[in-house]
C-alpha positions in Angstrom: 109.3 103.1 114.7 111.2 100.5 111.5 109.8 97.5 110.7 110.8 94.9 107.9 108.6 92.5 106.4 107.5 90.9 103.2 104.9 92.8 101.0 101.7 89.9 100.8 99.2 92.7 99.2 98.8 96.0 97.9 96.1 98.1 97.2 95.6 101.4 95.9 92.7 103.9 98.0 91.8 107.6 98.1 94.3 108.4 100.7 97.4 106.9 98.7 98.9 103.2 98.3 98.1 100.4 101.3 100.0 97.5 102.1 99.9 94.4 103.9 102.8 93.1 105.6 103.6 89.2 107.2 106.7 88.1 108.4 107.7 91.3 109.7 109.5 92.6 112.8 109.9 95.8 114.5 112.6 96.7 116.4 115.8 99.7 117.0 118.2 100.1 114.2 121.1 98.2 114.6 123.5 99.9 112.7 123.7 103.8 111.5 121.2 104.1 108.7 121.0 108.0 109.0 122.4 108.4 105.9 119.8 106.2 103.9 117.0 108.4 102.1 115.9 106.9 99.2 114.6 103.6 98.3 117.7 101.2 97.4 118.2 98.0 95.9 120.3 95.7 97.3 120.0 92.1 98.1 117.4 90.4 100.9 120.2 88.6 103.2 122.2 92.4 102.8 118.6 94.0 104.5 117.5 91.4 107.4 121.5 91.1 108.6 123.2 94.4 108.1 120.4 96.6 110.0 118.0 94.2 111.6 119.0 91.5 113.9 116.0 88.6 114.0 117.5 87.4 117.8 116.1 90.8 118.9 112.9 91.2 117.3 109.8 88.9 117.3 109.3 87.1 113.9 105.4 87.9 113.6 104.8 84.2 112.2 101.3 84.2 110.6 100.0 87.7 111.2 100.0 91.0 109.3 101.0 94.5 109.7 99.0 97.2 107.6 100.8 100.0 105.9 100.0 103.7 104.4 102.4 104.5 102.4 103.2 108.3 102.5 102.9 110.4 98.9 103.6 109.1 95.3 105.6 106.0 97.0 105.1 102.0 95.7 106.6 98.5 95.6 106.0 95.5 94.4 104.4 92.5 95.9 106.4 89.5 97.2 109.6 92.2 97.9 111.3 92.3 101.4 111.1 95.7 102.5 112.8 98.0 105.4 109.8 100.8 106.4 110.3 103.8 109.0 106.4 105.1 110.3 104.3 105.7 113.1 103.3 102.7 114.5 100.0 102.4 116.3 97.3 99.7 117.4 94.5 98.6 116.3 91.9 101.3 117.5 88.3 99.8 119.2 85.3 101.8 118.3 84.6 104.9 120.7 80.8 104.8 120.3 78.0 102.3 120.1 77.8 101.4 116.2 81.1 102.8 115.3 83.5 100.5 113.1 85.7 98.9 115.7 89.0 98.0 113.9 90.3 96.1 116.6 87.5 93.2 116.0 87.4 93.3 112.1 91.1 93.3 111.9 91.8 90.6 114.4 90.7 87.6 112.6 92.4 88.6 109.3 95.6 88.3 111.5 96.2 92.6 110.8 97.8 92.9 114.4 98.6 96.9 114.4 99.2 99.8 111.7 102.4 101.8 110.6 101.6 105.4 109.0 103.3 107.8 106.9 105.4 105.0 105.9 108.8 105.6 104.1 110.5 102.9 102.1 113.8 102.8 103.0 115.1 99.9 101.5 113.5 97.0 98.8 114.8 93.3 98.2 112.8 92.8 94.8 111.9 88.2 94.8 111.5 87.8 91.5 109.5 84.2 89.9 106.7 84.3 93.0 103.0 83.2 92.5 102.0 85.8 94.5 103.8 88.5 93.0 102.6 87.4 89.5 99.0 87.2 90.6 99.4 90.8 91.6 100.8 91.6 89.0 97.9 90.0 86.7 95.2 92.1 89.2 96.8 94.9 88.3 96.9 95.1 84.4 93.4 94.1 85.1 92.6 97.0 87.3 94.0 99.5 84.9 92.8 98.2 82.1 89.0 98.0 84.1 90.0 101.8 84.1 90.1 102.1 80.3 87.1 100.4 79.6 85.0 101.2 81.9 85.9 104.3 83.3 86.7 104.9 87.1 83.4 104.7 88.4 82.7 101.4 86.8 86.2 100.0 87.0 85.9 100.4 90.9 82.7 98.5 91.0 83.6 95.4 88.6 87.1 94.9 90.5 84.8 94.6 93.5 82.9 92.0 91.9 85.9 90.0 89.9 88.9 90.9 91.9 87.8 91.3 95.9 89.5 94.9 95.5 87.1 97.4 97.6 89.6 100.2 97.5 88.3 101.9 94.6 84.6 101.2 94.7 83.0 104.9 95.1 81.1 105.3 98.7 78.1 106.0 97.2 77.8 103.1 95.2 78.6 101.1 98.5 75.8 102.6 100.3 73.2 102.2 97.4 74.4 98.3 97.0 73.7 98.1 100.6 70.8 99.6 100.8 69.1 97.6 97.8 70.4 94.3 99.5 73.0 93.2 96.9 75.9 94.4 99.0 76.8 90.5 98.6 77.4 90.5 95.1 80.4 92.8 96.2 82.1 89.4 97.8 84.2 87.1 96.2 82.1 84.1 97.2 80.5 80.5 95.8 79.1 82.5 92.6 82.7 83.1 91.5 83.6 79.6 91.9 80.8 77.9 90.5 81.4 80.2 87.3 85.0 79.9 87.1 86.2 76.7 88.6 83.0 74.4 87.6 82.9 76.2 84.1 86.6 74.9 83.5 86.0 71.9 84.8 82.9 70.9 82.7 84.8 72.2 79.4 88.1 70.4 80.0 85.9 67.1 80.9 84.4 67.7 77.5 87.8 67.7 76.1 87.7 64.6 77.2 90.7 64.9 79.9 90.9 62.6 82.3 88.5 63.5 85.9 92.4 63.7 88.0 93.5 66.0 85.4 90.5 68.5 84.9 90.5 68.4 89.0 94.1 69.9 89.2 93.6 72.3 86.4 90.7 73.7 87.6 92.0 73.4 91.4 94.4 75.0 90.6 92.6 77.8 88.5 90.7 78.5 91.6 93.3 78.5 94.4 95.0 80.9 92.3 91.8 83.1 92.0 91.3 83.4 95.3 95.4 83.9 96.4 94.5 87.0 93.6 91.2 88.3 95.3 92.9 88.2 98.7 91.1 85.4 100.3 88.3 86.6 102.6 86.2 84.3 104.5 84.0 83.6 101.7 86.5 82.9 99.3 87.8 80.6 101.6 84.7 78.8 102.1 83.2 78.9 98.8 87.7 77.3 97.6 87.6 74.5 100.2 83.8 73.5 99.4 84.7 73.6 95.6 88.1 71.4 96.8 85.8 68.5 98.4 83.3 68.8 95.2 86.1 68.1 93.1 87.3 65.4 95.0 84.2 63.7 95.1 84.3 63.8 91.0 87.6 62.6 91.1 87.3 59.7 93.1 83.6 59.1 92.3 81.6 59.8 95.5 78.5 61.4 96.5 79.5 65.1 97.4 77.3 66.2 100.4 77.1 69.9 100.8 76.3 70.5 104.7 79.3 68.2 105.6 81.8 70.1 103.0 79.9 73.0 104.6 80.9 71.8 107.9 84.5 71.2 107.4 85.0 74.5 105.6 83.8 75.9 108.8 86.4 73.8 111.0 89.5 74.9 108.7 88.9 78.2 108.7 87.9 78.4 112.6 91.1 76.4 113.4 93.1 79.0 111.3 91.7 81.8 112.9 88.8 81.2 115.8 88.2 84.9 116.1 86.2 84.7 113.2 83.2 82.7 114.9 82.0 86.5 115.8 82.7 87.9 112.7 80.4 89.6 110.8 81.3 87.9 107.4 82.0 84.8 108.6 78.5 84.5 109.8 76.6 85.6 106.8 78.9 83.7 104.6 77.9 80.3 106.2 74.5 81.4 106.9 73.6 82.2 103.3 74.7 78.6 102.6 72.5 76.9 105.7 69.7 79.4 104.7 69.4 77.9 101.3 69.6 73.8 102.8 67.7 74.4 105.6 65.0 77.0 105.0 64.8 76.7 101.0 62.4 73.2 101.3 61.0 75.4 104.2 59.6 78.6 102.2 58.4 76.4 99.3 56.0 74.9 101.3 54.9 78.2 103.1 55.0 80.3 99.9 53.9 78.0 96.9 55.0 79.0 93.6 55.2 78.3 90.4 58.2 78.3 87.5 61.5 79.1 87.9 60.5 82.6 89.2 59.0 80.8 91.8 62.0 79.4 93.5 64.1 82.4 93.2 61.7 83.4 95.2 61.9 81.2 97.8 65.7 81.0 97.9 65.9 84.8 98.6 63.7 84.4 101.2 65.1 81.9 102.5 68.3 83.4 102.6 66.9 86.5 104.1 64.9 84.5 106.4 68.0 83.0 108.0 70.4 86.0 108.1 68.2 89.0 109.1 69.4 88.8 112.6 72.7 88.6 111.7 72.4 91.8 109.6 70.3 93.4 112.0 73.3 92.6 114.6 75.9 93.8 112.3 74.5 96.8 110.3 71.3 98.0 112.4 69.1 97.7 109.6 67.0 95.6 106.9 66.1 96.2 103.3 62.2 94.8 102.9 62.6 95.3 99.0 66.1 93.2 98.8 64.3 90.0 97.5 62.9 91.6 95.1 66.0 93.4 93.8 68.0 90.5 93.8 65.8 88.3 92.0 66.6 90.9 88.3 70.3 91.2 89.7 71.3 87.1 90.5 70.4 85.6 87.2 72.4 88.6 85.7 75.4 88.3 87.7 76.7 85.5 85.1 76.7 87.5 82.0 78.0 90.4 84.1 81.2 88.6 85.3 82.1 86.9 82.3 82.0 90.5 79.8 83.3 91.8 82.9 86.3 89.8 82.9 86.5 89.5 79.3 86.7 93.1 78.2 89.6 93.6 81.3 91.8 90.7 79.1 90.8 91.8 75.9 91.7 95.6 77.4 94.7 94.6 78.5 95.7 93.8 74.2 93.2 96.6 72.9 91.2 98.8 74.8 88.6 99.1 72.1 87.8 95.6 71.3 87.8 95.4 75.5 85.3 98.2 75.6 82.9 96.4 73.0 83.6 93.0 75.1 82.5 94.9 79.0 79.8 96.1 77.3 77.4 94.0 78.7 78.7 94.6 82.0 78.4 98.3 81.7 74.8 98.5 81.2 73.9 95.7 83.7 75.7 98.0 86.4 73.8 100.7 85.3 70.9 98.9 85.5 71.8 97.8 89.2 72.4 101.2 90.1 68.8 102.1 88.9 67.4 99.3 90.5 68.7 100.7 93.5 68.0 103.8 93.4 64.5 103.8 92.9 64.5 101.0 95.5 65.5 103.9 98.0 62.4 105.8 96.8 60.2 103.7 97.8 58.7 103.6 101.5 59.9 101.4 103.5 62.9 100.9 102.1 65.7 101.0 104.6 63.8 100.3 108.2 66.3 101.5 110.4 66.5 98.6 113.2 69.1 99.0 115.9 71.1 96.0 117.2 69.1 93.3 119.0 70.0 91.6 122.0 71.5 88.4 122.3 68.2 86.7 123.8 66.2 88.3 121.2 68.3 86.5 118.1 68.5 83.3 120.0 64.5 83.4 120.5 64.1 84.0 116.6 66.1 80.9 115.6 64.3 78.7 118.3 61.1 79.7 116.9 62.7 79.2 113.3 63.3 75.2 114.5 59.7 75.0 115.7 58.8 76.1 112.3 61.2 73.9 110.5 60.4 70.8 112.7 56.8 71.5 112.3 56.3 72.6 108.5 59.3 69.8 106.7 59.4 67.1 109.8 55.7 67.0 109.6 55.5 66.7 106.2 57.8 63.4 106.9 56.0 62.3 109.6 52.9 62.7 107.6 54.4 60.8 104.0 55.2 57.8 106.1 51.8 57.6 107.8 50.2 57.7 104.2 52.0 55.4 102.7 50.3 53.1 105.4 47.3 54.4 105.2 46.8 54.9 101.3 42.7 53.6 101.4 42.0 55.4 104.4 43.7 58.9 102.8 41.8 58.3 98.9 38.6 58.8 101.2 39.8 61.9 102.7 41.5 64.1 99.9 39.7 67.1 101.0 41.1 66.7 105.2 44.3 66.3 103.9 44.1 70.0 102.2 42.9 71.8 105.1 45.3 69.8 107.7 48.1 71.5 105.1 46.6 74.6 105.2 46.4 74.5 108.9 49.8 73.7 109.3 50.9 76.9 106.8 49.0 79.4 108.7 50.8 77.7 112.1 53.7 77.9 110.2 53.6 82.0 108.9 52.0 82.8 112.2 54.8 81.8 113.9 57.4 83.2 111.8 55.4 86.7 111.6 55.9 85.9 115.8 59.7 85.5 115.1 60.2 88.9 113.6 58.6 90.5 116.7 60.6 89.1 118.8 63.7 90.6 117.1 62.5 93.3 116.1 60.7 95.2 119.0 62.7 97.8 121.2 61.4 98.8 124.4 61.6 102.8 124.3 64.4 104.1 127.0 62.9 106.2 129.9 66.0 108.6 129.4 69.2 108.1 127.2 72.5 110.4 127.2 75.4 109.4 125.1 78.3 111.2 125.1 79.6 110.4 122.0 83.2 110.5 121.1 84.1 112.6 118.2 87.8 113.4 118.6 88.4 117.2 119.6 84.4 118.5 119.4 81.2 117.8 121.3 78.2 115.4 120.1 75.6 114.6 122.9 72.6 112.6 121.8 69.6 112.6 124.0 66.5 109.7 124.0 63.3 110.0 125.8 60.6 107.2 125.1 60.2 108.2 120.8 61.7 111.7 121.0 65.7 111.9 119.8 68.0 114.9 119.8 71.5 115.8 119.0 73.0 118.4 120.9 75.9 120.0 119.0 77.5 117.6 116.6 81.4 118.4 115.2 84.8 117.6 115.6 88.4 119.5 114.9 90.6 116.2 114.6 87.9 113.9 112.9 87.1 113.7 109.2 84.0 112.5 108.3 82.7 112.7 112.4 79.1 112.1 111.2 79.6 109.0 108.8 82.3 107.6 110.8 81.6 108.2 114.5 77.4 109.9 114.8 75.5 107.9 112.1 75.9 104.4 113.2 75.3 105.4 117.1 71.7 106.7 115.8 71.5 103.5 113.8 72.4 101.3 116.5 70.5 102.8 118.7 67.0 102.1 116.3 66.7 105.8 116.1 65.7 106.8 111.8 64.5 110.2 112.8 65.5 113.3 114.8 63.1 115.4 116.2 65.4 118.1 117.0 69.5 119.6 117.0 70.5 122.3 119.0 73.7 123.9 118.5 75.1 125.8 121.1 77.2 128.0 118.9 78.8 128.0 115.7 82.3 126.8 115.9 83.2 124.4 113.4 83.9 121.5 116.1 80.4 122.0 117.4 78.5 122.1 113.6 80.3 120.2 111.2 78.9 117.1 111.7 75.7 118.5 111.8 76.4 120.4 108.3 77.7 117.0 107.0 74.0 115.8 108.0 72.2 118.1 106.3 74.4 118.0 103.3 73.8 113.8 102.7 70.5 112.9 104.6 68.4 112.9 101.3 70.4 109.9 100.2 70.9 107.6 103.6 68.6 106.7 106.4 66.9 110.2 107.5 65.8 110.2 103.9 62.7 108.4 104.6 61.9 112.3 107.3 61.1 113.7 103.8 63.9 115.7 103.9 62.9 117.1 107.2 65.0 116.8 110.1 61.5 117.5 112.7 57.8 117.9 112.3 
């Protein structure tokens, strides 16, 4: 197929350059282009009229196409391009627990994929803000590689620029298992640090509320555009805009109202986000902080700033646990403790990382010095996550809970919140009218508080059991979709085994086709693996498992596949 479209963004991946096109048209050529074999510089109007007729094709509107370029080709962001390649639709998951590209990309307005793309023509557009921001992003990524090295450059690019294309798979895994994968997403932390920091600086320089708001708002919008406008970035940007409005007009900013309006705007633009894991986790974290932090303060009364940090971390963990289980099939019990060490360091990490990247564009030695705190903090984060993985029960494979279990969990959580929070409010109102009576019953007041706390903790334990418990199957046989090959999962009660596991058509068959299925069903231990014969399409997935199981969820089995 041949496609004409505008390059919205560009990423560098292990397999080459990946583009996102918008306003694209897919149709047959309207004149002979068989002589065109190289990228040619032509104007955009010629590109549109001489080779394609828009009345014969349908413009994609707000949707996008993902393009994987062939070889060493590249193209500038903002350019209008003519490409040729193999057009494919978004594939659905063939196995339980497998990544579903259709469900993931449709909320992000990606309709299809063009593979082995070859650029035939390009018409560059100069003076575009998106083009300028893409250039800034590319220069920072190059600077990161020079001042921090390739491995840490991929990590800090994910944290500060929202680009995960260079993030090492191993780092991604240990951050997930350490419970700190959220630091890799552009969120309120970035917006607060950059936006509110600039706003307060401008106000100290005695600029007006309006001008300070306009300048800081422009910075945040530009930053979100540069980092790709993920759903968490959209939420944070919208909420920051409402906060700015409250500052400019002298009104009170209500966080819950801002969150609700941000959710409405995001869902109006793309309703498919309602069932997207990123959307649910992003908004769920903020809701948890709003509603469940006061609950954790009463259930777990801990003094000082450390106690407040523990309570906030527990609130987020409690509020998002069913969502994490539903989309990732595992939980990390020690994640609360790891976050206590990581989150206070994030401001320094981001400031030193961005400073090192910016200064490194001018002088690599000075950039290296500026980024040294970032370097040591990334080393610390990795060491903490690796240590956490060695603890017993570091990763608990839970499987995907049913919708009924999730609803029951949140119903019990709501009852606990009403018992503790509303009970306190009603108690305060009652005590205000019975002061003399309460003075003589100090000991009774304390015992009632303890009773309510114990009841709340017991109900929370029941909610956890409701979402964690899984009935063992009598007999389950799953023929896994591994492409050209074989792989069969058998479960009978607590017994689980694999019969073959390999593919000649799918690279990384264990990681991308088989491992997710085991996690989906809550299998953290294989009792046996049976191999019918030694052909690669029957065993290479098992070889991949044996080579990597010490650092994945099967590592909990003391490096054995069975007893």
